[in-house]
C-alpha positions, -999 to +999 in steps of 0.1 A: +440-179+301+448-197+335+482-220+341+482-255+355+505-281+358+502-321+358+513-343+390+529-368+367+566-352+367+568-358+407+570-397+397+563-406+363+532-426+350+525-464+360+496-487+359+479-500+393+493-533+396+461-548+403+451-541+371+472-570+356+443-592+367+416-569+372+409-546+341+384-526+363+412-517+385+438-508+358+442-469+370+470-446+358+488-434+388+521-412+398+544-429+420+547-395+440+536-375+467+507-357+459+509-332+486+547-324+474+533-321+442+506-297+446+529-278+472+557-273+444+531-266+416+515-237+438+548-223+448+559-222+414+526-199+407+505-222+389+468-222+399+456-256+390+468-292+386+458-324+368+461-357+384+457-396+373+422-414+379+445-439+405+455-411+423+425-395+431+412-433+439+440-431+467+420-407+484+385-424+478+383-430+516+400-404+529+388-370+507+392-345+531+428-354+530+430-344+493+406-315+498+426-299+523+458-306+502+446-285+475+428-259+495+458-251+519+477-247+488+455-222+468+452-247+440+420-262+425+418-298+405+413-285+368+410-322+352+416-356+360+436-380+330+428-415+323+425-440+297+415-477+284+419-499+252+385-493+244+387-518+212+378-551+229+341-560+233+352-582+267+366-560+285+348-526+274+320-530+305+347-531+330+367-505+316+336-484+312+330-495+352+367-477+360+359-444+341+324-440+355+344-441+389+371-415+376+349-393+366+329-396+400+363-387+421+372-361+394+336-345+405+337-351+442+369-335+445+359-305+421+376-308+390+356-296+357+368-320+331+379-355+323+408-361+296+412-397+282+434-412+259+440-449+244+426-471+215+448-500+215+475-513+191+461-549+181+495-576+179+480-585+144+476-547+134+450-522+138+419-521+115+395-497+100+365-512+124+388-504+158+387-465+147+348-469+150+348-491+181+370-464+197+345-440+184+316-452+195+335-462+234+343-423+234+310-413+228+301-432+259+330-419+278+316-382+267+281-396+282+299-403+316+318-374+319+285-354+314+263-372+335+289-358+363+291-324+349+322-326+335+333-324+302+353-349+280+383-345+258+405-370+239+440-368+237+460-386+210+488-403+223+522-421+214+518-461+214+481-459+206+463-463+175+458-424+171+494-411+167+498-394+135+478-368+120+462-392+093+450-412+123+435-382+142+416-374+109+399-410+110+389-408+143+376-373+147+346-378+125+336-408+143+329-393+179+316-363+193+342-361+222+363-325+230+395-327+220+426-319+239+458-312+222+492-323+236+518-303+219+546-329+220+525-360+213+514-344+182+550-330+170+561-369+177+536-386+160+547-360+129+521-335+132+526-297+129+507-290+168+495-251+156+481-270+125+461-294+140+449-272+168+440-248+138+422-277+121+398-286+152+395-252+168+358-259+178+366-292+193+391-285+219+380-286+254+414-289+270+454-285+263+484-298+272+519-279+266+549-299+267+581-291+242+601-318+224+630-326+208+635-353+180+668-364+184+675-373+208+637-382+214+630-366+245+603-347+259+615-311+276+603-281+296+584-255+269+613-234+253+638-259+259+628-279+225+619-274+189+583-266+190+570-235+178+552-221+210+548-186+196+524-202+166+510-224+191+497-198+215+481-181+183+466-207+173+449-214+207+437-179+208+426-177+173+405-206+183+389-192+212+396-215+236+403-194+269+408-215+296+430-240+314+466-246+300+481-275+316+515-279+312+528-315+313+562-328+315+564-368+317+597-373+331+625-350+342+660-355+355+663-330+378+638-316+405+604-317+388+599-281+403+628-266+386+612-278+354+576-257+366+598-233+369+615-228+334+580-237+316+562-211+340+588-188+328+587-190+294+550-187+291+549-158+310+572-143+281+543-156+256+512-146+275 
């Protein structure tokens, strides 16, 4: 297995402001330097990086700049993260337009994977039909990704309609998209991450690793929270997955490079 790191820690996550009035432009973004993030990630010893679709969109008109950032640091773009509401018929075409653009950019910059989260929670409450709408939309995402030579995987996420193990169980039979377990989001949603990985072992296409603390609620570098990573890594190995393990940490009070080092050192003791 190869180790990569997500650039989110270098600035956190925001949505592109133009998306407030134009859904087709509602990209995720990290408000940080991608040059600095890639440099730090490479210096720690990670081989790959995952970026948000919006950060790639910033380089759409100057692709050689991002390619130089990656190549000069000896790091590959492994994957691109995007998301959408997916359950509202009127805006779905514009959401798919944006995901098409994200997949095109991902392929142009050498990524192999498209990772997607989403499934909006309605103000009036989630309906069973929402899971069918989400499943159908995710099949379209998989089609888009495959048209660019990418594999697509769904990432359960807090604040969406797929937080808990029961909600994931509703969705998975309704779509053919791959599965991206995120250890901390699964735990925060009430699941045992290793058990979920074992349950959907044949669907795993990508992996996000981060640690979790319930009280006070916090996402943490690997080895600093409550999760049983020896069992999680064992479950991943049992599944036959033998590819990128992407460490992710949404926010960190200190230097993001320090968090990357903590997780890398911990993972090396397990692998």
